[in-house]
C-alpha positions in Angstrom: 45.8 -9.3 8.5 42.3 -7.7 8.6 42.5 -6.0 12.0 45.0 -4.3 14.2 43.1 -4.6 17.5 41.4 -7.7 19.0 39.1 -7.1 22.0 37.6 -9.9 24.1 34.8 -9.1 26.6 33.6 -11.6 29.2 30.2 -10.1 30.0 28.0 -10.1 33.1 24.3 -9.2 33.5 24.4 -9.0 37.3 23.1 -6.0 39.2 22.7 -2.6 37.5 24.4 -0.9 34.5 26.4 1.2 37.0 27.5 -1.7 39.2 31.1 -2.6 39.3 31.3 -6.3 38.5 34.2 -8.7 39.0 32.9 -11.0 36.3 33.0 -8.2 33.7 36.4 -8.4 32.0 38.1 -6.8 29.0 41.3 -7.9 27.3 42.9 -6.6 24.2 45.6 -7.8 21.8 47.4 -5.7 19.2 49.3 -6.9 16.2 51.1 -10.1 17.2 51.2 -9.4 20.9 49.5 -11.5 23.6 46.4 -10.0 25.1 46.7 -7.6 28.0 44.1 -6.8 30.6 42.3 -3.4 30.0 41.5 -1.6 33.2 38.5 0.5 33.9 39.0 4.2 33.0 37.8 5.3 36.4 40.7 6.2 38.8 40.8 4.0 41.8 38.1 1.6 40.5 39.1 -2.1 40.2 36.1 -3.4 38.2 34.2 -2.4 35.1 30.6 -1.3 34.8 28.5 -2.2 31.7 28.2 1.6 31.0 32.0 1.9 30.9 32.4 -1.2 28.7 30.0 0.3 26.2 31.8 3.6 26.3 35.2 1.8 25.8 33.8 0.0 22.8 32.5 3.2 21.3 35.8 5.0 21.8 37.7 2.1 20.2 35.2 2.0 17.2 35.6 5.8 16.6 39.3 5.3 15.7 40.4 4.9 12.1 42.0 1.5 12.7 40.0 -1.6 11.9 39.3 -3.8 15.0 37.2 -6.7 16.1 35.3 -7.0 19.3 34.0 -10.4 20.6 31.4 -10.2 23.3 30.2 -13.1 25.4 26.4 -12.8 25.3 23.6 -13.6 22.8 23.0 -10.9 20.1 19.5 -12.0 19.2 16.6 -14.4 20.0 15.3 -17.6 18.3 13.1 -17.7 15.3 10.2 -19.0 17.4 10.3 -15.7 19.3 10.6 -13.6 16.1 7.6 -15.4 14.6 5.6 -15.0 17.7 5.9 -11.2 17.7 6.1 -10.6 14.0 9.7 -9.4 14.0 11.4 -9.5 10.6 14.7 -7.7 11.0 17.4 -7.4 13.6 17.0 -3.7 13.9 13.3 -4.2 14.5 14.2 -6.7 17.2 16.6 -4.4 19.0 14.1 -1.6 19.0 11.3 -3.8 20.2 13.5 -5.3 22.9 14.5 -1.9 24.2 10.9 -0.9 24.7 10.1 -4.0 26.7 13.4 -4.6 28.5 14.8 -1.2 29.6 17.8 -2.9 31.2 20.2 -0.1 30.3 18.3 2.4 32.4 19.9 3.5 35.7 19.5 1.3 38.7 17.7 -1.4 36.8 18.4 -5.1 37.4 17.3 -7.6 34.7 15.2 -9.3 37.4 13.2 -6.2 38.0 11.6 -6.4 34.5 11.4 -10.2 34.1 8.2 -11.1 35.9 5.2 -10.8 33.6 7.2 -9.4 30.8 5.3 -9.9 27.5 8.5 -10.3 25.5 9.7 -13.5 27.2 10.5 -17.0 26.0 10.9 -20.5 27.2 14.2 -22.2 28.1 13.5 -24.9 25.5 13.6 -22.3 22.7 17.0 -22.4 21.0 18.6 -20.6 18.2 20.2 -22.6 15.4 23.7 -21.8 16.6 22.8 -23.2 20.1 21.5 -26.4 18.5 24.9 -26.8 16.8 26.8 -27.0 20.1 26.1 -29.1 23.2 27.2 -26.5 25.7 25.4 -23.3 24.7 22.2 -22.5 26.6 19.1 -20.8 25.6 19.0 -17.0 25.8 15.8 -17.6 27.9 17.4 -20.1 30.4 17.7 -18.0 33.6 19.0 -19.0 37.1 21.2 -21.9 36.1 25.0 -22.3 36.2 26.6 -21.0 33.0 23.5 -19.1 32.0 23.8 -16.5 29.2 20.2 -15.3 29.6 20.9 -12.5 32.1 24.0 -11.2 30.3 22.1 -11.3 27.0 19.1 -9.3 28.4 21.5 -6.8 30.0 23.8 -6.4 27.0 21.4 -6.1 24.1 20.5 -2.4 24.7 24.2 -1.5 24.5 24.4 -3.1 21.0 21.6 -0.8 19.9 23.5 2.1 21.5 26.6 1.3 19.5 24.6 0.7 16.3 23.2 4.2 16.6 26.6 5.8 16.8 27.2 8.5 14.1 28.5 6.9 10.8 28.1 3.4 12.4 26.6 2.1 9.2 29.7 2.9 7.2 32.3 1.9 9.8 30.9 -1.0 11.9 29.9 -4.4 10.7 27.6 -6.2 13.2 28.2 -9.8 12.2 26.3 -11.6 10.8 23.3 -9.2 10.9 25.0 -6.9 8.3 25.9 -9.9 6.3 28.3 -12.9 6.6 30.7 -11.2 4.2 32.8 -8.6 6.1 34.1 -5.8 3.9 37.9 -5.1 4.4 38.6 -2.1 6.5 35.4 -2.4 8.5 35.4 -2.9 12.2 33.4 -5.9 13.5 31.3 -6.7 16.6 30.5 -10.3 17.0 29.0 -12.7 19.5 31.5 -15.2 20.9 31.3 -18.3 23.2 34.6 -18.6 25.2 34.0 -22.3 25.8 34.9 -22.9 22.2 38.4 -21.5 22.8 39.4 -21.4 26.5 41.0 -24.9 26.6 43.3 -24.0 23.7 45.3 -21.7 26.0 47.0 -22.1 29.4 45.0 -20.3 32.1 48.1 -19.3 34.1 47.2 -17.0 37.0 44.0 -15.6 35.5 40.6 -16.0 37.0 38.0 -17.9 35.0 36.4 -14.6 33.8 39.7 -13.1 33.0 40.8 -16.2 31.0 37.5 -16.2 29.0 38.1 -12.6 27.9 41.8 -13.3 27.3 41.0 -16.4 25.2 38.6 -14.5 23.0 41.2 -11.8 22.2 43.9 -14.4 21.7 41.8 -16.5 19.4 40.7 -13.6 17.3 44.3 -12.4 16.9 45.6 -15.9 16.2 42.9 -16.6 13.6 43.6 -13.3 11.8 47.4 -14.1 11.7 46.6 -17.5 10.2 44.3 -15.9 7.6 41.4 -18.0 8.7 38.9 -15.5 10.0 37.1 -15.4 6.6 36.5 -19.1 7.1 34.8 -18.5 10.4 32.9 -15.5 9.0 31.2 -17.9 6.5 30.0 -21.0 8.4 28.8 -23.9 6.3 25.1 -23.1 6.4 22.4 -23.9 3.8 20.6 -20.9 2.2 17.5 -21.3 4.6 19.9 -21.6 7.5 21.8 -18.4 6.4 18.5 -16.5 6.3 17.6 -17.7 9.7 21.0 -16.8 11.1 20.9 -13.3 9.7 18.0 -12.7 12.1 18.9 -15.1 15.0 22.6 -14.3 14.9 25.6 -16.8 15.0 28.5 -17.5 17.3 31.8 -16.6 15.7 34.0 -19.7 15.7 31.2 -22.2 15.4 31.4 -24.1 12.2 
């Protein structure tokens, strides 16, 4: 098995980075055990904040054991956006995004910086991975049921924060931006889409958000036990599609 910990995060872009959100859920599986719910580290608090989730991920990634984290929001934008603004690398994209969407700043709602923002897109713009599945919505499709736009715009700054951790380059593989091939012993952060997995597993008494995070952790663990994660790390893309996905990102589990 590649990993010893499997973390599934159902994300939320509601309210501010410090807001406690019922929809923000974290589950973790270890070895061959079923996922368990991870509680916020703040005594007496029931729900997580986005700040706390980022800190939890950072603490997990600082350990010596290899782990994989699946997060339910978009990790990048479509090629049409990249071409429009002359963006050629993912790191350039993250830096550019942070300067125009300061959504990790205290007390900032995504909606506060939406109107008139020069770094916006149209709901018709899709990444290649979103074209490959009927259910995934554009990262620019706000204010609809099942939207990923708000969580994406709220979550991207925290990916940059994790990427700038000390020694991150040698310890953390941001898939697929650091390559579709994942070196053994390296921890992984990947975009996931719980709709691909959730029906495989009985929901039991979990809420919809809890089950999404549980399903991500369960699927990651199960696929590693089966020895099939390498298959999903290398989707059947042509060379031009691989180059596009290295910038746009890809949904782990979509083949």
